[in-house]
Steps between C-alpha positions, in 0.01 A plus 500: 500500500478189716206481739610426855379168636251562780559281803386473859866478595577821314224661708684390815858590408472850648448381855638247746221249552452159652275203438412250764240310699352561842275286717169683550316284755590186311464645147831503316484841337724631224598866487705755312645778715679830452598770745621437853310370804568822690247676274118490521361175363309505170318181396405464132219259403436369149172395337330169417741251348787744544834502679757733654647602163190713439703765686840447339495856362422654837758341729780746427299820552328378816810342649641850542236583760353171625585143589310386193375141499301355209363156580344203327164468669404158636399279206701712259847515348748290696325528836323200656171391342292324764160356403299775672215731405678795339266769627595844625530423875753223421713736292470771763612267777798396289615860444459584869718195578760620250519842667544340840756251366698801377506624858265793452166597645426770240550545125394698200301261279449550128303251294400461138169331408465201737788648700303821553199302616719320753665824611161664557381198702805532722438872547143422608569204728852584625508881492796529735723317251450735203693829491397608149290315243511500118222336299623459143221399253370312801248220523252476784218731389404396147367180346474501122409150374660551159831606659493213748429252220788638293748480790393143575527397135841657436646372828385140460611489136842625609552236770360213293727596211786718635625577151657831403183601314258418782711668769550808287126528437434487876759772564373717213164516677675709766649759265358782292825502299538131412865552399581543870473120535860393448642152453663501843167564672337224295770248588484590869129428509534190282733343756250571777197371310682183395555389861356155582147530638455861396182428304322396820645800685382743234150353514497578873650846453233590245218446751463878522395503134190303605224753562369354826847459650591848388189656651567361846854642490411843363549804722181675609461874536507456877823298476656760272411786732705327772827552309694749713843485338589783260401350165584555135263348246692475174318420178575507129335622182487151346460259790326186362327418830326825597461855372665811642155608618473180703843566644396851601189361670717266704717791610195699607398221739834511686533786748752756375627286211690652212419400142734499200464373144799397286429542130608257229521203739301182560497278808873523578585873514797425726653310206366687197604845618740435784650854516161665551381229738818515705469877540129501591534198726811614685367853546185364664680250722744769613212736582596758241 
């Protein structure tokens, strides 16, 4: 029996989608989109060093119900990479600009890791913009030096030597089942990390792996209690950045938040077990 080749493009064959760029207050921002603009807007935000393809397995299911837009955050993917301080308020301002550039004043926002941290910041500082909020193995509340050191090491090794082996090792950090890292995903990230000047950009992006920088961006209990949007905190059994117990504690600090754990997944549950994620995620966003 021949094993089917796993590809990002195979993930996207089931749905009409588009790829393009928008101007978000001067930041050229790349996006992938599915669904039609007459539906509620759903913004998907990737993690540190990531890109829009983190959600390639979710575009079809969510495009049925939402205008689903997965972006490359500023400093990431094929979006602009200005020489700025890549701290949470800068990312948050960028996403708010994206939403407005799309002609909307409200959106569901779902973020993984760094993307969850940014989404939570927006919910705190721009509450009128956020309809529903999903925090997927989110940053913003924990600071484990050994994890931060590992992310910094793997990321810098990958941009200094964007070889197949280095890129794959960085992606394997995200997965409980390492076989989920397919060649197509590796090559997509290799092309991004091989861009001229990306070493300097990655050094800036990794500022949040510095303990002092991280601490001043972390979300306090008072901040967290200000989140008013209906919220789903989604964690996994094998997340490499924080335990399920830490995820539950985060959920308990957010008024009325729901908490779910996906078993057998690491830091990318939306990719590792897309069918389960798509069901849980869509049900929450649709208010089921």
